[in-house]
C-alpha positions in Angstrom: 10.1 10.4 -8.4 12.9 8.9 -9.9 15.2 8.2 -7.1 15.0 6.6 -3.8 14.8 9.1 -0.7 16.4 6.8 1.4 19.8 5.5 -0.8 19.1 7.3 -3.9 18.5 4.1 -5.7 16.8 3.9 -9.1 12.9 3.4 -8.4 10.8 0.9 -10.4 7.2 0.7 -10.9 5.8 -2.4 -9.1 2.5 -3.8 -7.9 2.8 -4.6 -4.3 1.0 -5.5 -1.0 -0.1 -3.2 1.6 -0.6 -4.2 5.2 -1.9 -2.3 8.1 -2.9 -3.6 11.9 -5.7 -1.5 13.0 -5.6 -3.3 16.4 -9.1 -5.2 16.0 -8.7 -6.1 12.1 -5.6 -6.6 10.0 -6.4 -5.0 6.3 -4.2 -6.5 3.5 -4.4 -4.7 0.2 -3.1 -6.6 -2.6 -2.0 -5.3 -6.3 -0.8 -1.9 -5.3 0.4 0.4 -7.4 4.1 1.3 -6.1 7.7 2.6 -6.5 10.2 0.3 -5.0 13.9 1.0 -4.9 16.0 -1.5 -6.9 19.1 -0.9 -4.7 17.6 -1.1 -0.7 13.9 -2.2 -1.6 12.3 0.8 0.3 8.3 1.1 -1.2 6.7 4.4 -1.7 3.4 5.5 -3.0 2.1 8.1 -5.2 0.0 10.7 -3.1 -3.1 9.6 -5.1 -2.6 6.1 -4.3 -1.6 6.8 -0.5 -5.2 8.5 -0.5 -6.9 6.0 -2.0 -5.0 3.2 0.6 -6.5 5.3 3.6 -10.1 5.6 1.9 -9.7 1.9 2.0 -8.4 1.5 5.5 -10.9 3.8 6.6 -14.0 2.0 4.9 -12.5 -1.4 6.4 -11.9 0.1 10.3 -15.7 -1.2 11.9 -15.2 -4.5 9.9 -16.7 -7.5 11.6 -13.9 -9.5 10.4 -10.4 -9.8 11.8 -8.6 -10.1 8.9 -9.8 -8.3 5.4 -7.9 -8.9 2.2 -9.1 -6.8 -0.9 -7.5 -6.1 -4.6 -6.5 -2.4 -5.1 -8.1 -2.4 -8.2 -11.3 -3.8 -6.7 -11.8 -1.9 -3.9 -15.1 0.2 -4.4 
């Protein structure tokens, strides 16, 4: 993907932070490989990265903590 699906701007490979609020826990994943639009800032992920984020979030759903912060590369 080289073009933003929102505005047709150019996508750049960057590391971003992904956050999701599960209600009982907020999960923050740092240093996520992403494509970011240089024009509008829209962030997108490859299918492989999106699948990995889903695995990380699912593994922390029943966490005993209210906030979980993890690095993408260190997530097991």
